[in-house]
C-alpha positions in Angstrom: 1.2 116.6 -63.4 4.9 116.3 -62.9 6.5 114.8 -60.2 10.1 114.8 -59.3 11.3 112.7 -56.4 7.8 111.0 -56.4 6.4 107.9 -58.5 2.9 110.1 -58.3 0.9 107.4 -57.3 -0.9 105.3 -54.6 -1.8 101.6 -55.2 -5.2 100.7 -53.3 -6.0 97.0 -53.0 -8.7 95.0 -51.5 -8.0 91.8 -51.0 -11.9 91.1 -50.1 -13.0 92.2 -53.4 -10.0 91.1 -55.4 -9.5 94.8 -56.6 -6.5 97.2 -57.1 -7.0 100.9 -58.0 -4.5 103.6 -59.0 -5.2 106.9 -57.4 -2.5 110.1 -58.1 -0.9 110.9 -55.1 -1.8 114.0 -53.1 0.1 116.9 -53.7 -0.6 118.2 -50.1 0.8 115.0 -48.5 4.0 115.6 -49.9 4.2 118.9 -48.9 2.7 118.6 -45.6 4.5 115.2 -44.5 7.4 115.1 -46.8 6.8 111.4 -48.4 7.8 107.8 -47.0 7.3 107.6 -42.9 5.0 110.7 -42.6 3.0 109.5 -45.7 2.3 106.5 -44.4 1.6 108.1 -41.0 -0.9 110.4 -43.1 -2.4 107.7 -45.1 -2.8 105.8 -41.5 -4.7 108.9 -40.4 -7.1 108.8 -43.5 -8.0 105.1 -43.8 -7.6 103.5 -40.1 -11.5 103.3 -38.3 -11.0 103.8 -34.9 -11.7 100.9 -33.4 -10.1 98.5 -36.2 -9.0 95.6 -34.8 -5.2 95.2 -35.7 -6.3 91.6 -37.3 -9.4 92.5 -38.6 -9.8 92.6 -42.7 -10.2 96.3 -42.3 -6.9 97.2 -40.9 -4.7 98.6 -43.9 -0.8 97.5 -44.1 0.7 100.6 -45.9 3.7 100.6 -47.3 5.7 103.5 -48.2 8.9 104.7 -49.4 10.5 108.9 -49.3 11.3 111.1 -52.2 14.7 109.8 -52.2 14.3 106.0 -52.6 15.1 105.3 -55.5 17.3 108.0 -56.7 22.0 108.0 -56.2 21.7 109.5 -52.7 24.1 107.3 -50.7 21.7 104.8 -47.9 18.6 105.9 -49.5 16.6 102.8 -49.7 14.3 103.0 -46.1 10.9 101.7 -46.5 8.1 101.8 -43.9 5.0 100.0 -43.2 2.1 101.3 -40.9 -0.9 99.3 -39.4 -2.6 98.9 -36.2 -0.2 96.4 -34.3 -1.6 93.2 -32.9 1.2 93.2 -30.3 1.0 96.9 -28.9 -2.5 97.4 -30.2 -1.2 101.1 -31.5 -0.8 102.1 -34.5 2.6 102.0 -35.4 5.2 103.0 -38.0 7.7 99.4 -38.8 10.8 100.4 -40.8 13.4 98.1 -43.0 16.4 98.9 -45.0 14.4 98.3 -48.5 17.1 96.0 -50.3 15.8 96.4 -54.1 12.1 96.6 -52.9 11.3 100.7 -51.8 13.2 101.7 -54.8 11.5 98.9 -57.4 8.0 99.9 -55.7 8.4 103.1 -56.7 9.9 102.5 -60.5 6.7 100.4 -60.9 4.9 103.6 -60.2 3.9 103.7 -56.7 5.3 105.7 -53.6 2.7 103.5 -51.3 0.4 100.3 -51.1 -2.9 100.8 -49.0 -3.5 96.9 -48.5 -7.1 96.0 -47.2 -9.5 93.4 -46.9 -8.7 89.7 -46.4 -8.7 87.1 -49.7 -10.4 84.3 -49.4 -7.4 82.1 -50.2 -3.3 82.4 -49.6 -2.2 85.4 -52.8 0.5 87.4 -53.3 0.3 90.7 -54.7 2.5 91.0 -57.8 3.9 94.5 -59.6 6.5 93.5 -61.7 4.1 93.4 -65.0 2.1 96.5 -66.8 -0.6 96.5 -64.2 -0.5 94.9 -60.4 -2.0 91.8 -60.4 -3.3 89.7 -56.9 -1.9 86.3 -57.4 -2.4 82.8 -55.9 0.3 81.8 -53.3 -0.8 78.3 -52.4 2.2 77.0 -53.0 4.2 79.7 -51.4 1.9 79.5 -48.2 4.1 77.4 -45.5 7.7 78.4 -46.8 9.9 80.5 -44.5 10.9 83.7 -45.7 14.1 82.3 -47.3 12.5 79.9 -49.6 9.4 81.8 -50.3 12.0 85.0 -51.5 13.8 82.6 -53.9 10.4 80.8 -55.2 8.8 84.5 -56.1 12.4 85.5 -57.6 12.4 82.1 -59.5 8.9 82.8 -61.2 9.5 86.0 -61.4 13.2 87.2 -62.4 15.7 88.9 -60.8 16.2 91.9 -60.3 12.7 92.1 -57.6 12.2 93.2 -54.5 10.6 90.9 -52.3 8.2 91.9 -49.1 7.3 88.8 -47.4 6.1 86.6 -44.0 7.4 83.4 -42.2 4.9 80.8 -40.8 4.7 82.9 -37.6 3.0 85.6 -40.1 0.6 83.2 -42.0 -0.3 81.7 -38.2 -0.7 85.3 -36.9 1.9 85.3 -34.1 1.7 88.3 -32.3 5.4 89.5 -32.8 5.3 88.0 -36.4 7.1 90.0 -38.2 7.8 90.7 -42.3 11.4 90.6 -44.0 12.6 92.8 -47.6 14.6 90.5 -49.9 15.2 87.9 -47.1 17.5 90.0 -45.6 15.9 93.7 -43.5 13.5 92.8 -40.6 10.6 94.6 -40.9 7.2 95.4 -38.2 8.3 94.8 -35.0 4.8 94.1 -33.1 3.2 92.6 -35.2 3.5 93.5 -39.0 3.5 90.2 -40.2 0.4 89.1 -38.1 -1.4 91.4 -39.8 -0.8 90.3 -43.6 -0.9 87.0 -42.7 -4.7 88.1 -41.1 -5.3 88.9 -44.7 -4.2 85.7 -46.2 -1.3 88.2 -48.1 2.2 85.9 -48.6 4.2 88.7 -50.0 4.1 91.8 -52.3 7.1 91.5 -55.6 7.9 94.8 -57.3 9.7 95.7 -59.7 10.0 98.4 -62.5 11.8 100.3 -64.8 10.5 103.7 -64.5 13.3 105.8 -63.2 12.9 108.7 -60.9 13.5 112.3 -62.2 14.9 115.0 -60.1 13.7 118.8 -60.6 16.8 120.7 -60.1 19.6 118.2 -61.6 22.8 120.7 -61.6 22.2 120.9 -57.3 21.5 117.1 -57.3 24.8 116.3 -59.0 26.6 118.6 -56.2 24.6 117.6 -53.4 25.5 114.1 -54.2 29.2 114.7 -55.2 29.9 116.5 -52.1 28.1 113.7 -50.1 30.4 111.0 -51.7 33.4 112.4 -51.3 32.9 113.1 -47.3 31.7 109.2 -47.1 35.1 108.1 -48.8 37.1 110.7 -46.7 35.8 109.4 -43.7 38.8 107.7 -41.9 36.7 105.0 -40.2 34.7 103.8 -43.5 36.8 100.8 -44.4 36.4 99.2 -40.9 32.9 99.9 -41.1 32.4 98.0 -44.6 34.4 95.6 -43.0 32.6 94.8 -39.6 29.2 96.3 -40.4 27.0 96.7 -36.6 29.7 94.2 -35.0 32.0 97.2 -35.0 29.6 99.2 -32.6 28.5 96.0 -31.2 30.8 93.1 -30.9 29.2 90.5 -29.9 31.5 87.8 -30.6 35.3 89.2 -31.6 36.1 90.4 -34.7 38.6 87.5 -35.3 35.6 85.3 -35.4 33.6 87.3 -37.2 36.5 87.6 -40.3 35.9 83.9 -40.1 32.8 83.4 -40.4 32.1 86.4 -42.6 31.3 85.1 -46.3 30.6 88.5 -48.2 28.8 91.3 -47.1 25.7 92.8 -48.6 23.8 95.9 -48.8 20.9 97.8 -49.4 20.6 99.6 -53.1 22.4 102.8 -52.4 24.3 102.2 -49.5 27.6 102.3 -49.3 29.0 100.7 -46.4 26.5 97.1 -46.6 26.0 96.1 -42.5 24.2 92.9 -44.1 26.1 89.4 -43.9 26.4 85.6 -45.5 28.6 84.0 -43.0 29.8 80.3 -42.8 29.6 78.7 -39.2 30.5 74.9 -39.1 29.3 74.2 -42.8 26.0 76.1 -41.8 25.2 79.3 -44.5 23.1 82.0 -43.2 22.4 85.0 -44.2 21.1 88.1 -41.8 20.0 92.3 -41.8 23.4 91.9 -39.4 25.6 88.8 -37.9 25.5 90.2 -35.0 21.4 89.4 -34.7 22.8 85.6 -36.2 24.8 85.3 -32.3 21.7 86.6 -29.9 21.0 83.4 -28.2 24.7 84.3 -26.7 22.9 86.6 -25.4 20.7 84.1 -23.6 23.7 81.7 -22.4 23.1 79.3 -25.7 27.2 78.2 -25.8 27.4 76.4 -29.3 27.4 79.2 -31.9 26.8 77.1 -34.4 23.5 75.9 -32.7 22.7 79.7 -32.0 22.9 80.4 -35.7 21.3 77.9 -36.6 18.1 78.9 -34.3 18.0 82.6 -35.5 18.1 81.2 -38.9 14.9 78.9 -37.5 13.7 82.0 -36.3 14.1 84.2 -39.3 12.4 81.6 -41.2 9.4 81.8 -39.4 10.0 85.7 -39.7 9.4 85.7 -35.8 10.7 89.1 -33.8 13.7 87.0 -32.2 13.4 89.6 -29.4 9.6 89.1 -28.3 10.1 85.0 -29.1 12.9 84.9 -26.2 11.2 87.2 -23.8 7.4 85.6 -24.1 9.5 81.8 -24.5 11.6 82.7 -21.1 8.6 84.5 -19.3 6.5 81.0 -19.9 9.8 78.9 -18.7 10.0 80.9 -15.5 6.4 80.6 -14.7 6.5 76.9 -15.2 9.5 76.7 -12.7 7.4 78.5 -10.3 4.6 76.2 -10.9 2.2 78.8 -11.9 2.2 76.5 -15.3 2.2 72.8 -15.6 4.9 70.9 -16.6 2.8 68.7 -18.3 2.5 72.1 -20.5 5.9 73.0 -20.7 7.2 69.8 -21.9 10.2 69.9 -23.0 11.6 71.7 -20.7 12.1 75.4 -21.4 15.7 76.2 -21.0 17.0 79.3 -23.4 20.6 77.9 -22.9 19.5 74.4 -24.8 19.4 74.2 -28.8 17.2 71.4 -28.6 14.4 73.0 -26.0 14.6 76.2 -28.1 14.3 74.6 -31.7 10.8 72.8 -30.5 9.9 75.8 -28.6 10.2 77.9 -32.1 8.4 75.2 -33.8 6.0 75.5 -31.6 5.1 78.8 -31.2 5.3 79.6 -34.8 2.9 76.8 -35.4 1.2 77.6 -32.2 0.9 74.1 -30.7 0.4 73.6 -27.0 1.7 75.8 -24.9 3.0 77.7 -28.1 -0.3 79.5 -28.8 0.0 81.0 -25.7 3.3 82.3 -26.1 2.7 83.3 -29.4 0.4 85.8 -28.4 3.1 87.7 -26.0 3.8 88.7 -22.6 0.2 90.5 -22.1 -1.7 87.3 -23.0 0.5 85.1 -20.6 0.2 87.5 -18.1 -3.4 87.7 -18.2 -4.0 84.0 -18.2 -1.2 83.0 -15.4 -3.0 86.1 -13.0 -1.2 88.3 -10.5 0.8 85.7 -9.2 2.8 85.8 -12.8 3.8 89.9 -12.5 7.0 89.4 -10.2 8.4 87.0 -13.2 7.3 89.4 -15.9 10.1 90.6 -17.8 10.4 94.9 -18.7 7.3 95.5 -20.7 5.6 98.7 -22.3 2.6 98.5 -24.2 3.1 94.6 -24.3 6.2 94.4 -25.6 9.8 94.5 -24.2 11.9 97.2 -24.4 15.2 95.7 -25.3 17.8 97.6 -24.0 18.3 98.5 -19.9 20.1 96.9 -17.0 18.8 93.6 -16.7 17.8 93.6 -20.5 19.3 91.3 -23.7 21.3 94.3 -24.1 22.5 95.4 -21.0 22.5 99.5 -20.6 22.1 101.3 -17.7 21.8 105.2 -18.4 18.6 106.9 -19.0 18.8 108.8 -22.6 16.7 109.4 -25.2 16.2 106.2 -26.5 15.6 104.9 -23.3 12.9 107.6 -22.6 11.7 107.1 -26.1 10.5 103.7 -25.6 7.4 104.6 -23.8 6.8 108.1 -25.1 6.6 106.9 -29.4 3.5 106.4 -29.8 4.0 102.8 -31.3 6.2 101.7 -28.2 9.2 100.2 -28.2 11.2 99.5 -30.7 15.2 99.3 -31.9 15.4 102.4 -34.4 18.1 105.4 -33.6 17.0 108.8 -33.5 20.6 110.0 -34.1 21.2 111.4 -30.5 24.9 111.1 -29.0 22.8 109.2 -26.0 22.5 106.1 -28.0 24.6 103.5 -26.4 27.2 105.7 -25.3 28.6 108.5 -22.8 30.0 111.0 -24.1 30.9 114.6 -22.6 28.9 117.1 -22.9 31.1 119.4 -24.7 30.6 117.3 -28.1 26.9 117.9 -27.7 26.3 121.2 -29.2 28.0 120.1 -32.5 25.4 116.8 -32.7 22.7 118.9 -32.1 23.3 121.5 -34.4 23.7 118.6 -36.9 20.5 117.3 -36.0 18.6 120.9 -36.6 17.9 121.7 -33.1 17.7 125.7 -33.2 20.0 127.9 -30.9 17.0 128.7 -28.4 16.4 125.1 -27.6 19.8 124.3 -27.1 19.5 126.9 -24.1 16.6 124.4 -22.7 18.3 121.3 -23.5 22.0 122.2 -22.8 22.7 125.4 -20.0 25.7 126.6 -20.3 26.5 125.8 -24.2 26.9 128.6 -25.2 29.9 130.2 -23.0 31.3 126.2 -24.1 30.5 124.4 -20.7 27.4 122.7 -20.4 26.1 122.2 -17.2 22.6 119.9 -17.7 21.2 117.7 -20.2 17.9 118.2 -20.7 16.5 114.5 -21.4 13.0 115.1 -22.3 13.4 118.6 -24.5 16.2 116.5 -26.1 13.9 113.7 -27.0 11.8 116.0 -29.4 14.6 116.8 -31.7 15.7 113.6 -32.1 12.2 112.1 -33.1 12.2 115.0 -35.6 15.5 113.8 -36.9 14.2 110.3 -37.1 10.8 111.4 -38.7 12.8 113.4 -41.0 15.5 110.8 -42.3 12.5 108.1 -42.5 10.0 110.4 -44.4 13.3 111.1 -47.0 13.8 107.4 -47.2 17.4 107.6 -45.5 18.4 105.1 -43.5 19.0 106.2 -39.7 21.5 103.7 -39.1 24.7 105.6 -37.0 27.2 104.8 -39.0 25.0 106.5 -42.2 23.0 109.4 -40.5 26.5 110.4 -39.4 27.3 112.0 -43.1 23.4 114.0 -43.2 22.7 117.3 -41.5 19.5 119.1 -41.1 20.5 121.8 -43.9 22.3 118.7 -46.8 18.5 117.3 -46.1 16.6 120.3 -46.6 18.5 120.8 -49.6 18.7 117.4 -51.3 14.4 117.7 -51.0 14.2 120.4 -52.5 16.8 119.9 -55.5 15.1 116.4 -55.8 11.3 117.3 -55.5 11.0 121.2 -55.9 9.0 121.6 -53.2 10.5 124.8 -51.1 12.3 123.1 -47.8 14.2 126.3 -46.1 15.2 127.2 -42.7 12.6 125.4 -40.5 10.3 124.2 -43.4 11.4 120.2 -43.4 11.5 120.0 -39.4 8.0 121.9 -39.0 6.7 119.1 -41.4 8.3 116.2 -39.5 6.7 117.6 -36.5 3.2 118.0 -38.2 4.0 113.8 -38.8 4.9 112.8 -35.5 2.0 114.6 -33.9 -0.3 113.1 -36.2 1.1 109.7 -35.1 0.3 110.6 -31.4 -3.8 111.8 -32.5 -3.9 108.4 -34.3 -3.3 106.9 -31.2 -4.8 108.9 -28.8 -8.2 107.9 -31.0 -7.9 104.4 -30.2 -7.6 105.4 -26.5 -3.8 105.5 -26.0 -3.1 108.1 -23.5 -1.0 109.7 -20.6 -1.6 106.3 -18.4 0.2 104.6 -21.3 3.8 106.2 -21.1 4.2 105.4 -17.2 7.6 103.7 -16.7 7.8 100.0 -16.0 8.1 99.6 -12.7 11.0 97.4 -12.6 13.1 100.2 -14.3 13.8 101.6 -10.8 14.6 98.0 -9.2 18.0 97.0 -8.7 20.0 97.3 -10.8 17.8 100.1 -11.7 18.8 102.9 -14.8 20.9 105.6 -13.9 20.8 109.7 -14.7 23.0 109.7 -17.9 25.4 112.0 -16.8 25.7 111.7 -12.6 25.2 107.7 -12.7 22.7 107.9 -9.9 19.5 106.0 -9.9 16.5 107.4 -11.2 13.1 107.8 -9.9 9.7 107.5 -11.5 9.3 111.0 -10.0 12.1 112.5 -12.0 11.0 110.4 -15.2 7.9 112.1 -15.3 9.1 115.1 -15.4 11.3 114.6 -17.9 7.6 113.6 -20.1 5.9 116.6 -19.1 9.3 118.4 -20.4 8.7 116.7 -23.7 5.1 117.3 -24.4 6.0 121.0 -23.7 8.8 121.1 -26.0 6.6 119.4 -28.1 3.9 121.9 -27.9 1.6 119.6 -26.9 -0.7 119.4 -23.7 2.0 119.3 -21.1 -0.5 117.2 -18.6 -1.9 114.7 -21.0 0.6 114.6 -24.0 -2.2 115.9 -26.4 -0.9 118.1 -29.7 -3.6 120.0 -31.2 -5.9 118.8 -34.6 -4.3 118.7 -37.5 -6.6 122.1 -39.6 -7.4 119.1 -42.3 
C-alpha cells in the first residue's frame, strides 16, 4: 500500500520478552481518527485492558505523530503519548513539542510506538539503525534528563530525537514527566513514571526515509500561502523575540532580553518558543524561559535561585506545578501539626531555595516524607485524613488545575479552559483549545470570526452566541463552546500542529482539511475532519468510562466557589455549582452524548 503523510507502520515492543515487531498501520485508523492524537486514542482503546493498573507492565506507553509531522508545514512537529496515568488514574493524552523526535520517528518508518512489559534491567529503545533495538541503559540510569540526552547523542550522533525520563520517573513519582530533546515537557499526570516502571529510560530515533505527499501541487500552494501569511503577521518579530514572555510576562522584557542567550524551536516552527538563558553565569534551557521563573510565583525572590531550582526539577523531569502543590500542601499540614515536624525536616518553605532544593531531591528519590509528596495530593490527603482537607489546594482527578483565583496562575473568569479542567477525560492540563476565552476577556463581537476559524458551524453559533447573526451577540454558552474547543484541539493534535496561540492563529478549519487531504490523499471536505475529531474525543471518553470514571468525577472542586471565587465570563459575578452543572449538561448535549451521564454512543467497531 502506498502511504502519503504516514510512514505506514506501528512498532510494537514487549520489554518483558525483549521482542519487537513492526506491523502495518491500519488504513481505517487513519481514515476514521486522522492520526497523531486521534490514532493514539484508538490504539489505547485497542491495547489498554480495562482495570490495568498504571504502573503494571501491561499498561502500554503509546507514542504517535500525526500526518503533517515530518513535512514542511509550519509548526507541525507535535507528538502525543497515551497511557493510563498514575496520578489521575485516567487514560490520558500527553502532548509535547516534538523538536526533532516526531519527524525522526516517522523518517525511521514508524507513525506510532506501542510499548508494553517491563525489562529486567534499565534499557532504552534505539530506532536509529536499520532495525529497532532494545539496548542496555545501565550507564544512563540515575542521570538527569539533560545528561542522559547528551550521552545518547554522543553515542549515536546528532541529529537524533530523544524522549527520556529523569530520576523522578525512574523512582515512579506520580507526577514524573518525560522530556523531548531535553526541552519539551511531555506527560503531566505521570507519563514518566509509567516509563520508569518499565525500566525504560529513553527512546532515541533517527531515520532518512522522508514523508511523501499525495498532491504536491496543492501542498505547495497551501504551504506557500501559509508561510506568506505568517511572514506578514505584524507581531511576528515580537513573538520571535519574546516567545511566551509576550503573553505571560513573568519577568520584565528588559530582564528577559538581558538573560536570553538564544531562542530554540521545534523543527518546522517559524517562531521558536524555547529558550537558552544565562542568569548570573548559570546557563539553563527550557521549553519557555517563563517556566524557569515559576518559583517566583510561590515567593522565591532571587531569580538565579529560582532558575537553579527549575533546572533541578527539569533534570529530575518532575511536573513543577504538581511538585509545588504537593510540597506546599505537606508544608501547610506540618505548620498545622498534622504532619510532624520530625518528618518535615528541614521546614518546608516555598520561598527559600535551600528548603526547596532539599525537598526536590527528597521527592525525586522518594526519601522520607518525600516519598509521600512524590505520590501526590490524593496520597497526602488519604494518609492525613479529613482534618487535612481545609488545607488542600484545588484538585481535580488527583491533580491541581494550574489556573484559578487562588492557583499559581491567578485567573478568575470561567471560560472553556476552566470548564475543560473537569471535562477533559484526562483531567487538568495546560493545553490551549483555541477558544477566545483562554486567558483573555474579549468582547463578544469578536467571537464569531474566531469561532468560524475553528470550524464552528452556523447552527452551533446560534446556540453559543445568541444574536450573532444580527452582529450583536447577547450571551455566551461556555458549555456548548467547549465542545468545539475540544474538537479544534483534537484536529490540531491529530494532524501534529502546535496548539499554542501564537501558532494556531494562522490555521483555520478549511486549511486543516485541505492540508490533510493534500498530504494524505484521504478525502476531508465539509464536516469530515470535525466528525473524525469528535469520534476520537468520544472514544477517549468511552475508554475512561470503562475505567469507572463518570459524572461523579466531573464535579467542580468546592474551593472554586469560595472567596475569591471563579466568576461568570461576561458579568463578572461569582458562579455557582448549579451554573457549572448546567454548563456540563449543555456540553454533553452539544457533543450528542447522554445529557445526564455524559456517555457517548459506543463505536460501531
